[in-house]
PDB file of N, CA, C and O in Angstrom:
ATOM      1  N   UNK A   1       0.823  -1.200   0.000  1.00  0.00           N
ATOM      2  CA  UNK A   1       0.000   0.000   0.000  1.00  0.00           C
ATOM      3  C   UNK A   1       0.865   1.262   0.000  1.00  0.00           C
ATOM      4  O   UNK A   1       0.604   2.204  -0.748  1.00  0.00           O
ATOM      5  N   UNK A   2       1.894   1.269   0.844  1.00  0.00           N
ATOM      6  CA  UNK A   2       2.774   2.434   0.902  1.00  0.00           C
ATOM      7  C   UNK A   2       3.507   2.655  -0.419  1.00  0.00           C
ATOM      8  O   UNK A   2       3.749   3.796  -0.814  1.00  0.00           O
ATOM      9  N   UNK A   3       3.852   1.590  -1.087  1.00  0.00           N
ATOM     10  CA  UNK A   3       4.524   1.706  -2.386  1.00  0.00           C
ATOM     11  C   UNK A   3       3.618   2.413  -3.395  1.00  0.00           C
ATOM     12  O   UNK A   3       4.081   3.263  -4.155  1.00  0.00           O
ATOM     13  N   UNK A   4       2.339   2.068  -3.404  1.00  0.00           N
ATOM     14  CA  UNK A   4       1.383   2.694  -4.320  1.00  0.00           C
ATOM     15  C   UNK A   4       1.257   4.179  -4.017  1.00  0.00           C
ATOM     16  O   UNK A   4       1.278   5.009  -4.926  1.00  0.00           O
ATOM     17  N   UNK A   5       1.127   4.508  -2.747  1.00  0.00           N
ATOM     18  CA  UNK A   5       1.000   5.909  -2.345  1.00  0.00           C
ATOM     19  C   UNK A   5       2.274   6.672  -2.701  1.00  0.00           C
ATOM     20  O   UNK A   5       2.209   7.795  -3.200  1.00  0.00           O
ATOM     21  N   UNK A   6       3.421   6.067  -2.447  1.00  0.00           N
ATOM     22  CA  UNK A   6       4.686   6.721  -2.751  1.00  0.00           C
ATOM     23  C   UNK A   6       4.829   6.972  -4.257  1.00  0.00           C
ATOM     24  O   UNK A   6       5.261   8.050  -4.665  1.00  0.00           O
ATOM     25  N   UNK A   7       4.471   5.991  -5.077  1.00  0.00           N
ATOM     26  CA  UNK A   7       4.554   6.158  -6.530  1.00  0.00           C
ATOM     27  C   UNK A   7       3.636   7.277  -7.009  1.00  0.00           C
ATOM     28  O   UNK A   7       4.019   8.066  -7.873  1.00  0.00           O
ATOM     29  N   UNK A   8       2.436   7.350  -6.458  1.00  0.00           N
ATOM     30  CA  UNK A   8       1.518   8.429  -6.829  1.00  0.00           C
ATOM     31  C   UNK A   8       2.059   9.782  -6.395  1.00  0.00           C
ATOM     32  O   UNK A   8       1.928  10.771  -7.116  1.00  0.00           O
ATOM     33  N   UNK A   9       2.660   9.821  -5.226  1.00  0.00           N
ATOM     34  CA  UNK A   9       3.262  11.062  -4.738  1.00  0.00           C
ATOM     35  C   UNK A   9       4.360  11.515  -5.692  1.00  0.00           C
ATOM     36  O   UNK A   9       4.415  12.689  -6.059  1.00  0.00           O
ATOM     37  N   UNK A  10       5.230  10.603  -6.094  1.00  0.00           N
ATOM     38  CA  UNK A  10       6.318  10.947  -7.005  1.00  0.00           C
ATOM     39  C   UNK A  10       5.794  11.440  -8.341  1.00  0.00           C
ATOM     40  O   UNK A  10       6.341  12.381  -8.917  1.00  0.00           O
ATOM     41  N   UNK A  11       4.737  10.813  -8.838  1.00  0.00           N
ATOM     42  CA  UNK A  11       4.154  11.231 -10.106  1.00  0.00           C
ATOM     43  C   UNK A  11       3.610  12.659 -10.013  1.00  0.00           C
ATOM     44  O   UNK A  11       3.819  13.462 -10.923  1.00  0.00           O
ATOM     45  N   UNK A  12       2.921  12.973  -8.928  1.00  0.00           N
ATOM     46  CA  UNK A  12       2.383  14.320  -8.726  1.00  0.00           C
ATOM     47  C   UNK A  12       3.512  15.332  -8.538  1.00  0.00           C
ATOM     48  O   UNK A  12       3.408  16.472  -8.991  1.00  0.00           O
ATOM     49  N   UNK A  13       4.570  14.921  -7.882  1.00  0.00           N
ATOM     50  CA  UNK A  13       5.721  15.809  -7.690  1.00  0.00           C
ATOM     51  C   UNK A  13       6.351  16.146  -9.041  1.00  0.00           C
ATOM     52  O   UNK A  13       6.744  17.289  -9.277  1.00  0.00           O
ATOM     53  N   UNK A  14       6.446  15.156  -9.925  1.00  0.00           N
ATOM     54  CA  UNK A  14       6.992  15.393 -11.261  1.00  0.00           C
ATOM     55  C   UNK A  14       6.119  16.367 -12.039  1.00  0.00           C
ATOM     56  O   UNK A  14       6.635  17.231 -12.748  1.00  0.00           O
ATOM     57  N   UNK A  15       4.797  16.235 -11.913  1.00  0.00           N
ATOM     58  CA  UNK A  15       3.885  17.158 -12.586  1.00  0.00           C
ATOM     59  C   UNK A  15       4.084  18.576 -12.074  1.00  0.00           C
ATOM     60  O   UNK A  15       4.115  19.528 -12.853  1.00  0.00           O
ATOM     61  N   UNK A  16       4.219  18.711 -10.757  1.00  0.00           N
ATOM     62  CA  UNK A  16       4.415  20.032 -10.160  1.00  0.00           C
ATOM     63  C   UNK A  16       5.728  20.644 -10.636  1.00  0.00           C
ATOM     64  O   UNK A  16       5.785  21.833 -10.951  1.00  0.00           O
ATOM     65  N   UNK A  17       6.770  19.842 -10.688  1.00  0.00           N
ATOM     66  CA  UNK A  17       8.072  20.329 -11.146  1.00  0.00           C
ATOM     67  C   UNK A  17       8.020  20.738 -12.618  1.00  0.00           C
ATOM     68  O   UNK A  17       8.616  21.742 -13.006  1.00  0.00           O
ATOM     69  N   UNK A  18       7.311  19.964 -13.431  1.00  0.00           N
ATOM     70  CA  UNK A  18       7.175  20.295 -14.849  1.00  0.00           C
ATOM     71  C   UNK A  18       6.408  21.599 -15.016  1.00  0.00           C
ATOM     72  O   UNK A  18       6.770  22.432 -15.848  1.00  0.00           O
ATOM     73  N   UNK A  19       5.359  21.779 -14.236  1.00  0.00           N
ATOM     74  CA  UNK A  19       4.586  23.016 -14.304  1.00  0.00           C
ATOM     75  C   UNK A  19       5.451  24.206 -13.907  1.00  0.00           C
ATOM     76  O   UNK A  19       5.407  25.248 -14.562  1.00  0.00           O
ATOM     77  N   UNK A  20       6.230  24.065 -12.852  1.00  0.00           N
ATOM     78  CA  UNK A  20       7.111  25.147 -12.422  1.00  0.00           C
ATOM     79  C   UNK A  20       8.126  25.475 -13.518  1.00  0.00           C
ATOM     80  O   UNK A  20       8.425  26.644 -13.759  1.00  0.00           O
ATOM     81  N   UNK A  21       8.649  24.455 -14.171  1.00  0.00           N
ATOM     82  CA  UNK A  21       9.609  24.669 -15.256  1.00  0.00           C
ATOM     83  C   UNK A  21       8.963  25.420 -16.417  1.00  0.00           C
ATOM     84  O   UNK A  21       9.574  26.321 -16.991  1.00  0.00           O
ATOM     85  N   UNK A  22       7.732  25.055 -16.762  1.00  0.00           N
ATOM     86  CA  UNK A  22       7.028  25.727 -17.847  1.00  0.00           C
ATOM     87  C   UNK A  22       6.765  27.192 -17.495  1.00  0.00           C
ATOM     88  O   UNK A  22       6.890  28.066 -18.352  1.00  0.00           O
ATOM     89  N   UNK A  23       6.406  27.459 -16.259  1.00  0.00           N
ATOM     90  CA  UNK A  23       6.155  28.838 -15.833  1.00  0.00           C
ATOM     91  C   UNK A  23       7.436  29.663 -15.953  1.00  0.00           C
ATOM     92  O   UNK A  23       7.401  30.804 -16.415  1.00  0.00           O
ATOM     93  N   UNK A  24       8.551  29.093 -15.542  1.00  0.00           N
ATOM     94  CA  UNK A  24       9.827  29.805 -15.646  1.00  0.00           C
ATOM     95  C   UNK A  24      10.169  30.062 -17.103  1.00  0.00           C
ATOM     96  O   UNK A  24      10.567  31.172 -17.456  1.00  0.00           O
ATOM     97  N   UNK A  25      10.020  29.053 -17.955  1.00  0.00           N
ATOM     98  CA  UNK A  25      10.323  29.224 -19.379  1.00  0.00           C
ATOM     99  C   UNK A  25       9.440  30.287 -20.004  1.00  0.00           C
ATOM    100  O   UNK A  25       9.922  31.121 -20.770  1.00  0.00           O
ATOM    101  N   UNK A  26       8.151  30.268 -19.685  1.00  0.00           N
ATOM    102  CA  UNK A  26       7.222  31.255 -20.230  1.00  0.00           C
ATOM    103  C   UNK A  26       7.603  32.657 -19.775  1.00  0.00           C
ATOM    104  O   UNK A  26       7.585  33.598 -20.569  1.00  0.00           O
ATOM    105  N   UNK A  27       7.941  32.795 -18.520  1.00  0.00           N
ATOM    106  CA  UNK A  27       8.345  34.099 -17.998  1.00  0.00           C
ATOM    107  C   UNK A  27       9.597  34.606 -18.692  1.00  0.00           C
ATOM    108  O   UNK A  27       9.683  35.780 -19.051  1.00  0.00           O
ATOM    109  N   UNK A  28      10.564  33.724 -18.881  1.00  0.00           N
ATOM    110  CA  UNK A  28      11.795  34.126 -19.558  1.00  0.00           C
ATOM    111  C   UNK A  28      11.534  34.505 -21.011  1.00  0.00           C
ATOM    112  O   UNK A  28      12.094  35.480 -21.512  1.00  0.00           O
ATOM    113  N   UNK A  29      10.682  33.732 -21.688  1.00  0.00           N
ATOM    114  CA  UNK A  29      10.323  34.077 -23.069  1.00  0.00           C
ATOM    115  C   UNK A  29       9.678  35.456 -23.119  1.00  0.00           C
ATOM    116  O   UNK A  29      10.002  36.275 -23.979  1.00  0.00           O
ATOM    117  N   UNK A  30       8.777  35.697 -22.203  1.00  0.00           N
ATOM    118  CA  UNK A  30       8.071  36.983 -22.150  1.00  0.00           C
ATOM    119  C   UNK A  30       9.071  38.125 -21.975  1.00  0.00           C
ATOM    120  O   UNK A  30       9.011  39.127 -22.688  1.00  0.00           O
ATOM    121  N   UNK A  31       9.982  37.967 -21.029  1.00  0.00           N
ATOM    122  CA  UNK A  31      10.960  39.020 -20.764  1.00  0.00           C
ATOM    123  C   UNK A  31      11.880  39.239 -21.959  1.00  0.00           C
ATOM    124  O   UNK A  31      12.186  40.380 -22.306  1.00  0.00           O
ATOM    125  N   UNK A  32      12.324  38.150 -22.593  1.00  0.00           N
ATOM    126  CA  UNK A  32      13.220  38.273 -23.738  1.00  0.00           C
ATOM    127  C   UNK A  32      12.537  38.955 -24.910  1.00  0.00           C
ATOM    128  O   UNK A  32      13.097  39.867 -25.518  1.00  0.00           O
ATOM    129  N   UNK A  33      11.341  38.521 -25.222  1.00  0.00           N
ATOM    130  CA  UNK A  33      10.661  39.031 -26.406  1.00  0.00           C
ATOM    131  C   UNK A  33      10.129  40.445 -26.219  1.00  0.00           C
ATOM    132  O   UNK A  33      10.259  41.281 -27.114  1.00  0.00           O
ATOM    133  N   UNK A  34       9.539  40.714 -25.076  1.00  0.00           N
ATOM    134  CA  UNK A  34       8.890  42.003 -24.907  1.00  0.00           C
ATOM    135  C   UNK A  34       9.802  43.047 -24.302  1.00  0.00           C
ATOM    136  O   UNK A  34       9.395  44.198 -24.144  1.00  0.00           O
ATOM    137  N   UNK A  35      11.017  42.681 -23.962  1.00  0.00           N
ATOM    138  CA  UNK A  35      11.970  43.697 -23.554  1.00  0.00           C
ATOM    139  C   UNK A  35      12.370  44.516 -24.779  1.00  0.00           C
ATOM    140  O   UNK A  35      12.804  45.661 -24.656  1.00  0.00           O
ATOM    141  N   UNK A  36      12.220  43.918 -25.959  1.00  0.00           N
ATOM    142  CA  UNK A  36      12.503  44.611 -27.216  1.00  0.00           C
ATOM    143  C   UNK A  36      11.365  45.561 -27.593  1.00  0.00           C
ATOM    144  O   UNK A  36      11.529  46.433 -28.446  1.00  0.00           O
ATOM    145  N   UNK A  37      10.222  45.382 -26.954  1.00  0.00           N
ATOM    146  CA  UNK A  37       9.020  46.147 -27.264  1.00  0.00           C
ATOM    147  C   UNK A  37       8.666  46.003 -28.743  1.00  0.00           C
ATOM    148  O   UNK A  37       8.364  46.984 -29.424  1.00  0.00           O
ATOM    149  N   UNK A  38       8.708  44.800 -29.208  1.00  0.00           N
ATOM    150  CA  UNK A  38       8.416  44.502 -30.609  1.00  0.00           C
ATOM    151  C   UNK A  38       6.930  44.664 -30.892  1.00  0.00           C
ATOM    152  O   UNK A  38       6.085  44.203 -30.126  1.00  0.00           O
ATOM    153  N   UNK A  39       6.634  45.306 -31.970  1.00  0.00           N
ATOM    154  CA  UNK A  39       5.252  45.458 -32.411  1.00  0.00           C
ATOM    155  C   UNK A  39       4.980  44.628 -33.657  1.00  0.00           C
ATOM    156  O   UNK A  39       3.893  44.704 -34.230  1.00  0.00           O
ATOM    157  N   UNK A  40       5.951  43.845 -34.074  1.00  0.00           N
ATOM    158  CA  UNK A  40       5.816  43.019 -35.261  1.00  0.00           C
ATOM    159  C   UNK A  40       4.836  41.875 -34.989  1.00  0.00           C
ATOM    160  O   UNK A  40       5.078  41.043 -34.115  1.00  0.00           O
ATOM    161  N   UNK A  41       3.731  41.835 -35.738  1.00  0.00           N
ATOM    162  CA  UNK A  41       2.698  40.818 -35.534  1.00  0.00           C
ATOM    163  C   UNK A  41       3.233  39.404 -35.727  1.00  0.00           C
ATOM    164  O   UNK A  41       2.838  38.485 -35.010  1.00  0.00           O
ATOM    165  N   UNK A  42       4.125  39.230 -36.687  1.00  0.00           N
ATOM    166  CA  UNK A  42       4.679  37.891 -36.935  1.00  0.00           C
ATOM    167  C   UNK A  42       5.448  37.393 -35.712  1.00  0.00           C
ATOM    168  O   UNK A  42       5.298  36.236 -35.321  1.00  0.00           O
ATOM    169  N   UNK A  43       6.262  38.243 -35.110  1.00  0.00           N
ATOM    170  CA  UNK A  43       7.016  37.851 -33.918  1.00  0.00           C
ATOM    171  C   UNK A  43       6.083  37.544 -32.758  1.00  0.00           C
ATOM    172  O   UNK A  43       6.311  36.594 -32.010  1.00  0.00           O
ATOM    173  N   UNK A  44       5.041  38.337 -32.606  1.00  0.00           N
ATOM    174  CA  UNK A  44       4.087  38.129 -31.520  1.00  0.00           C
ATOM    175  C   UNK A  44       3.370  36.797 -31.701  1.00  0.00           C
ATOM    176  O   UNK A  44       3.202  36.051 -30.736  1.00  0.00           O
ATOM    177  N   UNK A  45       2.942  36.487 -32.933  1.00  0.00           N
ATOM    178  CA  UNK A  45       2.281  35.206 -33.198  1.00  0.00           C
ATOM    179  C   UNK A  45       3.218  34.036 -32.927  1.00  0.00           C
ATOM    180  O   UNK A  45       2.796  33.025 -32.364  1.00  0.00           O
ATOM    181  N   UNK A  46       4.472  34.159 -33.317  1.00  0.00           N
ATOM    182  CA  UNK A  46       5.442  33.100 -33.075  1.00  0.00           C
ATOM    183  C   UNK A  46       5.635  32.904 -31.570  1.00  0.00           C
ATOM    184  O   UNK A  46       5.694  31.772 -31.091  1.00  0.00           O
ATOM    185  N   UNK A  47       5.732  33.991 -30.841  1.00  0.00           N
ATOM    186  CA  UNK A  47       5.883  33.925 -29.390  1.00  0.00           C
ATOM    187  C   UNK A  47       4.682  33.246 -28.742  1.00  0.00           C
ATOM    188  O   UNK A  47       4.846  32.398 -27.865  1.00  0.00           O
ATOM    189  N   UNK A  48       3.484  33.613 -29.166  1.00  0.00           N
ATOM    190  CA  UNK A  48       2.277  33.014 -28.608  1.00  0.00           C
ATOM    191  C   UNK A  48       2.205  31.520 -28.942  1.00  0.00           C
ATOM    192  O   UNK A  48       1.712  30.733 -28.135  1.00  0.00           O
ATOM    193  N   UNK A  49       2.688  31.125 -30.114  1.00  0.00           N
ATOM    194  CA  UNK A  49       2.708  29.710 -30.482  1.00  0.00           C
ATOM    195  C   UNK A  49       3.650  28.937 -29.563  1.00  0.00           C
ATOM    196  O   UNK A  49       3.343  27.815 -29.159  1.00  0.00           O
ATOM    197  N   UNK A  50       4.790  29.529 -29.233  1.00  0.00           N
ATOM    198  CA  UNK A  50       5.718  28.862 -28.319  1.00  0.00           C
ATOM    199  C   UNK A  50       5.069  28.655 -26.952  1.00  0.00           C
ATOM    200  O   UNK A  50       5.242  27.605 -26.333  1.00  0.00           O
ATOM    201  N   UNK A  51       4.329  29.646 -26.485  1.00  0.00           N
ATOM    202  CA  UNK A  51       3.630  29.513 -25.205  1.00  0.00           C
ATOM    203  C   UNK A  51       2.582  28.411 -25.297  1.00  0.00           C
ATOM    204  O   UNK A  51       2.456  27.602 -24.378  1.00  0.00           O
ATOM    205  N   UNK A  52       1.831  28.371 -26.391  1.00  0.00           N
ATOM    206  CA  UNK A  52       0.830  27.306 -26.559  1.00  0.00           C
ATOM    207  C   UNK A  52       1.480  25.931 -26.561  1.00  0.00           C
ATOM    208  O   UNK A  52       0.929  24.987 -25.995  1.00  0.00           O
ATOM    209  N   UNK A  53       2.640  25.807 -27.188  1.00  0.00           N
ATOM    210  CA  UNK A  53       3.353  24.524 -27.199  1.00  0.00           C
ATOM    211  C   UNK A  53       3.761  24.113 -25.789  1.00  0.00           C
ATOM    212  O   UNK A  53       3.668  22.940 -25.427  1.00  0.00           O
ATOM    213  N   UNK A  54       4.209  25.078 -24.998  1.00  0.00           N
ATOM    214  CA  UNK A  54       4.580  24.770 -23.623  1.00  0.00           C
ATOM    215  C   UNK A  54       3.360  24.331 -22.817  1.00  0.00           C
ATOM    216  O   UNK A  54       3.450  23.414 -22.001  1.00  0.00           O
ATOM    217  N   UNK A  55       2.233  24.978 -23.043  1.00  0.00           N
ATOM    218  CA  UNK A  55       1.010  24.611 -22.330  1.00  0.00           C
ATOM    219  C   UNK A  55       0.551  23.216 -22.749  1.00  0.00           C
ATOM    220  O   UNK A  55       0.077  22.446 -21.914  1.00  0.00           O
ATOM    221  N   UNK A  56       0.688  22.884 -24.034  1.00  0.00           N
ATOM    222  CA  UNK A  56       0.336  21.537 -24.498  1.00  0.00           C
ATOM    223  C   UNK A  56       1.188  20.493 -23.795  1.00  0.00           C
ATOM    224  O   UNK A  56       0.699  19.417 -23.449  1.00  0.00           O
ATOM    225  N   UNK A  57       2.474  20.810 -23.582  1.00  0.00           N
ATOM    226  CA  UNK A  57       3.348  19.890 -22.865  1.00  0.00           C
ATOM    227  C   UNK A  57       2.832  19.638 -21.460  1.00  0.00           C
ATOM    228  O   UNK A  57       2.893  18.511 -20.967  1.00  0.00           O
ATOM    229  N   UNK A  58       2.325  20.674 -20.815  1.00  0.00           N
ATOM    230  CA  UNK A  58       1.753  20.503 -19.475  1.00  0.00           C
ATOM    231  C   UNK A  58       0.566  19.571 -19.542  1.00  0.00           C
ATOM    232  O   UNK A  58       0.460  18.634 -18.751  1.00  0.00           O
ATOM    233  N   UNK A  59      -0.336  19.823 -20.489  1.00  0.00           N
ATOM    234  CA  UNK A  59      -1.548  19.003 -20.603  1.00  0.00           C
ATOM    235  C   UNK A  59      -1.211  17.554 -20.916  1.00  0.00           C
ATOM    236  O   UNK A  59      -1.905  16.642 -20.465  1.00  0.00           O
ATOM    237  N   UNK A  60      -0.154  17.336 -21.684  1.00  0.00           N
ATOM    238  CA  UNK A  60       0.221  15.969 -22.063  1.00  0.00           C
ATOM    239  C   UNK A  60       1.101  15.303 -21.013  1.00  0.00           C
ATOM    240  O   UNK A  60       1.483  14.143 -21.165  1.00  0.00           O
ATOM    241  N   UNK A  61       1.421  16.028 -19.956  1.00  0.00           N
ATOM    242  CA  UNK A  61       2.201  15.454 -18.863  1.00  0.00           C
ATOM    243  C   UNK A  61       3.665  15.268 -19.193  1.00  0.00           C
ATOM    244  O   UNK A  61       4.359  14.489 -18.539  1.00  0.00           O
ATOM    245  N   UNK A  62       4.138  15.975 -20.200  1.00  0.00           N
ATOM    246  CA  UNK A  62       5.539  15.849 -20.570  1.00  0.00           C
ATOM    247  C   UNK A  62       6.395  16.646 -19.597  1.00  0.00           C
ATOM    248  O   UNK A  62       6.069  17.777 -19.237  1.00  0.00           O
ATOM    249  N   UNK A  63       7.475  16.041 -19.188  1.00  0.00           N
ATOM    250  CA  UNK A  63       8.419  16.726 -18.308  1.00  0.00           C
ATOM    251  C   UNK A  63       9.490  17.343 -19.175  1.00  0.00           C
ATOM    252  O   UNK A  63      10.146  16.653 -19.956  1.00  0.00           O
ATOM    253  N   UNK A  64       9.664  18.638 -19.038  1.00  0.00           N
ATOM    254  CA  UNK A  64      10.631  19.338 -19.888  1.00  0.00           C
ATOM    255  C   UNK A  64      12.047  19.131 -19.421  1.00  0.00           C
ATOM    256  O   UNK A  64      12.981  19.654 -20.029  1.00  0.00           O
TER     257      UNK A  64
END
């Protein structure tokens, strides 16, 4: 029983760590891209696509 609980705990811990990693990556992307104050629509769309890809990784449970 303890083994099952421990395995579930580890799995949830990995999810939490992956989410924290995605938040850090998103924040860094935001700072890098918008520190330039770019108004180019193409760059903004590309940036938003990268964020969507990171969010998809969270939903799919991928650890970055």
